C-alpha positions as CSV (number, residue, x, y, z in Angstrom):
1,M,122.1,94.4,98.0
2,R,122.3,98.1,98.1
3,V,119.1,100.1,98.8
4,D,118.2,103.7,98.5
5,V,115.2,104.4,100.9
6,H,114.7,108.1,99.8
7,A,113.6,108.4,96.1
8,H,110.6,110.0,94.7
9,H,108.1,109.7,91.8
10,L,105.3,112.2,91.0
11,P,102.9,110.9,88.5
12,G,101.1,113.7,86.7
13,S,97.7,112.1,87.1
14,Y,98.1,111.9,90.8
15,L,99.2,115.4,91.1
16,D,96.0,116.5,89.2
17,K,93.9,114.7,91.7
18,L,95.6,116.4,94.6
19,R,94.9,119.8,92.9
20,Q,91.4,118.8,92.4
21,G,91.3,118.4,96.2
22,G,92.8,121.8,96.9
23,F,96.4,120.3,97.9
24,P,99.2,122.8,97.1
25,V,101.4,120.5,94.9
26,F,105.0,120.9,95.2
27,G,107.2,120.0,92.2
28,Q,106.7,119.0,88.6
29,P,105.4,115.6,87.3
30,H,107.8,112.9,86.6
31,T,107.7,110.8,83.5
32,E,108.9,107.4,82.3
33,G,112.1,109.1,81.2
34,T,112.7,110.3,84.8
35,L,112.5,106.6,86.0
36,Q,114.9,105.5,83.3
37,S,117.4,108.3,84.3
38,M,117.0,107.1,87.9
39,I,118.0,103.5,86.9
40,A,121.0,104.9,85.0
41,N,122.0,106.7,88.2
42,Q,121.5,103.5,90.2
43,D,123.7,101.7,87.9
44,A,126.3,104.5,88.0
45,A,126.5,104.2,91.9
46,G,126.0,100.4,92.3
47,I,122.5,100.8,93.7
48,D,120.2,97.8,93.3
49,V,116.8,99.2,94.3
50,Q,115.2,102.5,95.2
51,I,112.1,102.7,97.4
52,L,109.7,105.3,95.9
53,S,107.6,107.8,97.8
54,T,105.7,110.9,96.9
55,G,107.7,113.2,99.3
56,G,105.6,116.2,100.4
57,N,102.7,115.5,98.0
58,R,100.5,113.1,100.1
59,P,96.8,112.5,99.6
60,Y,95.7,114.3,102.8
61,L,92.5,115.7,101.6
62,R,89.4,116.7,103.6
63,D,87.2,115.1,100.9
64,R,87.1,111.4,101.9
65,D,86.4,110.0,98.4
66,L,89.0,112.2,96.7
67,A,91.6,111.2,99.2
68,I,90.9,107.6,98.7
69,D,90.8,107.9,94.8
70,A,94.2,109.8,94.9
71,A,95.8,107.3,97.2
72,R,94.7,104.4,95.2
73,E,95.8,106.2,91.9
74,V,99.4,106.6,92.9
75,N,99.6,103.2,94.6
76,D,98.6,101.4,91.4
77,I,101.1,103.4,89.4
78,F,103.8,102.5,91.9
79,R,102.9,98.8,91.6
80,R,103.0,99.0,87.8
81,I,106.5,100.6,88.1
82,M,107.7,97.8,90.3
83,T,106.5,95.3,87.8
84,T,107.6,97.1,84.7
85,Y,111.2,97.7,85.9
86,G,112.0,94.2,87.2
87,G,112.7,94.9,90.8
88,R,114.8,98.2,90.4
89,F,112.0,100.0,92.4
90,S,109.9,99.2,95.4
91,A,107.5,101.7,97.0
92,F,106.2,103.2,100.2
93,G,102.4,103.2,100.0
94,N,100.2,106.3,100.4
95,V,97.2,106.4,102.6
96,P,94.2,108.8,102.6
97,L,94.5,110.3,106.2
98,P,92.8,111.9,108.1
99,H,90.3,109.1,107.4
100,A,91.6,106.5,109.6
101,D,89.4,103.6,108.5
102,A,90.1,104.3,104.8
103,A,93.8,104.7,105.6
104,A,93.9,101.4,107.4
105,A,92.2,99.6,104.5
106,E,94.6,101.1,101.9
107,A,97.6,100.4,104.0
108,A,96.5,96.7,104.2
109,R,96.1,96.7,100.4
110,C,99.6,98.2,99.9
111,L,101.1,95.7,102.4
112,D,99.1,92.5,101.7
113,E,98.3,92.8,97.9
114,L,100.7,95.2,96.3
115,G,103.7,94.0,98.1
116,F,105.2,97.5,99.1
117,A,108.1,97.9,101.4
118,G,106.1,100.1,103.8
119,I,103.8,103.1,104.3
120,H,104.7,106.7,103.7
121,L,103.6,109.5,106.2
122,G,103.9,113.2,106.6
123,C,105.1,114.6,109.9
124,S,101.3,115.5,110.8
125,V,98.0,115.4,109.0
126,L,96.1,118.7,108.2
127,G,96.9,120.0,111.8
128,Q,96.5,116.6,113.6
129,T,99.5,114.9,115.2
130,L,100.3,111.4,114.2
131,D,99.7,110.2,117.8
132,D,96.0,111.5,117.7
133,P,93.7,108.8,119.0
134,A,91.6,109.4,116.0
135,F,94.2,107.5,114.0
136,D,94.2,104.4,116.4
137,A,92.5,102.1,113.8
138,F,95.2,103.0,111.3
139,W,98.0,102.2,113.6
140,Q,96.5,99.1,114.8
141,A,96.5,97.8,111.1
142,L,100.2,98.7,110.8
143,D,101.0,97.2,114.0
144,R,99.4,93.8,113.0
145,R,101.5,93.6,110.0
146,Q,104.7,94.7,111.7
147,A,104.8,97.5,109.1
148,V,107.6,99.8,108.2
149,V,106.7,103.5,108.2
150,Y,108.7,106.2,106.3
151,L,108.4,109.7,107.6
152,H,109.0,112.6,105.2
153,P,108.6,116.3,105.8
154,G,106.7,118.8,103.7
155,G,103.7,120.2,105.6
156,I,105.3,123.4,106.8
157,M,106.8,124.1,103.5
158,L,103.6,123.5,101.6
159,G,101.5,125.4,104.2
160,T,99.2,122.4,105.0
161,E,100.2,122.3,108.6
162,P,100.2,125.1,111.2
163,G,103.8,126.6,111.5
164,L,105.7,129.2,113.2
165,A,105.5,132.9,112.1
166,G,108.0,133.5,109.3
167,M,107.6,130.1,107.8
168,D,105.8,131.6,104.8
169,D,109.3,132.0,103.2
170,S,109.9,129.0,101.2
171,L,113.7,128.7,101.9
172,I,113.1,129.1,105.7
173,A,110.4,126.5,105.6
174,V,112.2,123.9,103.6
175,T,115.4,124.2,105.8
176,I,114.6,125.1,109.4
177,G,110.9,124.2,109.1
178,S,111.4,120.7,107.9
179,A,114.1,120.2,110.5
180,A,111.7,121.2,113.2
181,E,108.9,119.3,111.7
182,L,110.8,115.9,111.7
183,A,112.1,116.3,115.2
184,T,108.7,117.1,116.5
185,A,107.0,114.2,114.7
186,A,109.7,111.7,115.9
187,L,109.2,112.8,119.6
188,R,105.4,112.3,119.1
189,L,106.0,108.9,117.5
190,V,107.7,107.7,120.7
191,I,104.1,107.6,122.0
192,V,102.9,105.7,119.1
193,Q,105.7,103.2,119.4
194,R,104.8,102.5,123.1
195,R,101.2,101.9,122.0
196,Y,102.1,100.0,118.8
197,P,105.5,98.3,119.4
198,H,105.6,96.2,116.3
199,V,105.6,99.3,114.0
200,R,109.1,100.1,112.7
201,I,109.8,103.8,111.9
202,I,112.1,105.5,109.5
203,V,112.6,109.2,110.0
204,G,113.7,111.1,106.9
205,L,116.7,113.4,106.6
206,L,118.5,112.2,109.7
207,G,115.5,113.3,111.8
208,G,116.2,117.0,111.0
209,A,117.1,118.9,114.1
210,L,116.9,115.8,116.3
211,P,120.5,114.5,116.6
212,F,121.6,117.9,117.9
213,L,118.8,118.0,120.6
214,L,118.6,114.3,121.6
215,D,120.7,114.5,124.9
216,R,119.0,117.8,125.7
217,V,115.5,116.3,125.3
218,D,116.4,113.4,127.6
219,W,118.0,115.8,130.1
220,L,115.0,118.2,130.3
221,T,112.4,115.4,130.3
222,S,113.8,114.0,133.6
223,R,113.6,117.5,135.1
224,W,110.5,118.9,133.5
225,K,107.7,119.5,136.1
226,G,104.9,120.6,133.7
227,A,102.5,118.4,131.9
228,S,103.9,116.7,128.7
229,I,102.6,113.9,126.6
230,L,106.2,112.6,126.6
231,R,105.9,112.0,130.4
232,S,102.4,110.6,130.3
233,D,103.6,106.9,129.9
234,V,105.9,105.8,132.7
235,T,108.7,103.6,131.3
236,E,112.3,102.7,132.3
237,E,113.2,103.5,128.6
238,T,114.5,106.9,128.1
239,L,113.4,109.2,125.2
240,A,116.9,108.9,123.8
241,D,116.7,105.1,123.9
242,A,113.2,105.2,122.2
243,L,114.5,107.6,119.5
244,R,117.6,105.5,118.9
245,A,115.4,102.5,118.3
246,M,114.0,104.2,115.1
247,Y,115.9,104.4,111.8
248,Y,117.1,107.5,109.9
249,D,117.8,108.1,106.3
250,T,121.0,109.9,105.4
251,D,119.7,112.3,102.9
252,L,120.9,115.8,104.2
253,H,122.8,117.2,101.3
254,P,125.6,118.1,101.3
255,D,126.6,117.7,104.9
256,S,129.1,114.9,105.7
257,D,129.9,116.4,109.2
258,T,126.3,116.2,110.2
259,L,126.1,112.7,109.0
260,A,129.2,111.7,111.0
261,F,127.6,113.3,114.1
262,A,124.3,111.6,113.6
263,A,126.2,108.3,113.2
264,K,127.6,108.8,116.7
265,V,124.2,109.9,118.1
266,Y,122.0,107.0,116.6
267,G,124.6,104.3,115.8
268,T,125.4,103.4,112.1
269,E,123.2,100.4,112.4
270,R,120.2,102.8,112.6
271,L,121.1,104.7,109.3
272,L,119.7,103.9,105.9
273,F,121.0,105.3,102.7
274,G,118.9,107.9,101.0
275,S,119.7,110.1,97.9
276,D,116.5,112.2,97.3
277,S,116.5,111.0,93.7
278,P,115.7,112.3,91.2
279,S,116.6,115.8,92.7
280,G,119.9,114.2,94.0
281,T,121.9,111.3,92.8
282,P,123.1,108.2,94.5
283,A,126.6,108.9,93.5
284,D,126.5,112.3,95.3
285,A,124.9,110.8,98.4
286,L,127.4,108.1,98.4
287,G,130.2,110.7,98.2
288,F,128.8,112.4,101.5
289,I,129.0,109.0,103.3
290,E,132.5,108.4,102.0
291,A,133.5,111.9,103.5
292,A,132.0,111.2,106.9
293,G,135.0,109.1,108.2
294,L,133.2,105.8,108.7
295,S,134.7,102.5,108.4
296,A,134.1,100.3,105.2
297,W,131.9,98.0,107.4
298,E,129.8,100.9,108.7
299,R,129.4,102.3,105.1
300,E,128.2,99.0,103.8
301,G,125.7,98.7,106.7
302,I,124.3,102.0,105.8
303,V,124.1,101.4,102.1
304,G,122.7,97.9,102.3
305,R,123.0,95.6,105.3
306,N,120.8,97.7,107.5
307,A,118.0,97.9,104.9
308,V,118.0,94.2,104.2
309,A,117.7,93.4,107.9
310,L,114.7,95.9,108.3
311,F,112.8,95.2,105.2
312,G,113.6,91.4,104.7
313,D,111.7,90.0,101.7
314,R,109.6,93.2,101.3
315,I,112.4,94.5,99.0
316,P,113.0,92.6,95.7
317,A,116.3,90.5,95.7
318,R,118.4,91.1,92.6
């Protein structure tokens, strides 16, 4: 079983609901033809299933009713796609944060009724960090279900989250901004995992800047004398240990050297194959893995074995 955890689908009706709520939509709507092309690309690369998400376009709307409506809209469409295409797609469910009780209810529907692989989250929610106590009810619902969470950037690029000066440039935001966004969110999620240890977390795009900073974060944390949320919970586990317990998808086109470095930092057993379809293709993404100097056993773990162990029967067997 070969699994691609980083693939996107953007239904037009869903994007319309986001626009209605004032969300700055990124990208053009996808069609049935887009899905059929994705299946052709799966076949060309020997991929059995892709797990769909909405990327940066999440139903994070201030209006509670609109947020719930948008989340249910896209989740129902994803379920239809799963059924129509006979197991070639699974999905990460969308939730209407910042409304924690509604998000918990929709996450339960996605996992218990719709049969999704996990839940899709942004790196923050309209200026609130994911470890904000306001979201405790949501995390409790995920913890009870031992849910998988997939983290994807986009808030800085779309301007829905506070960012550094200069991030109004789209190229800077999508490269440096996304890398910082992912690394920051992963560090904050260490706190979430300490509170809710049964949640499993996948950080997209190799964790952004994180593999290059992991040892430095650990080194500074042991010496830092100021107040930090990362020092608030006394534990024998180091930050590096906690971050290496998460999973990371390999989509960071077109950089096989970074992939090789991340494999050393995290261990190949924590890497999951991602292509960013339909923007990228599985064949290209496999090429980057082939060029990273890994053994055949390590490559097959990244492309399939690790995902099968993580998701179990939450991804369709083919």
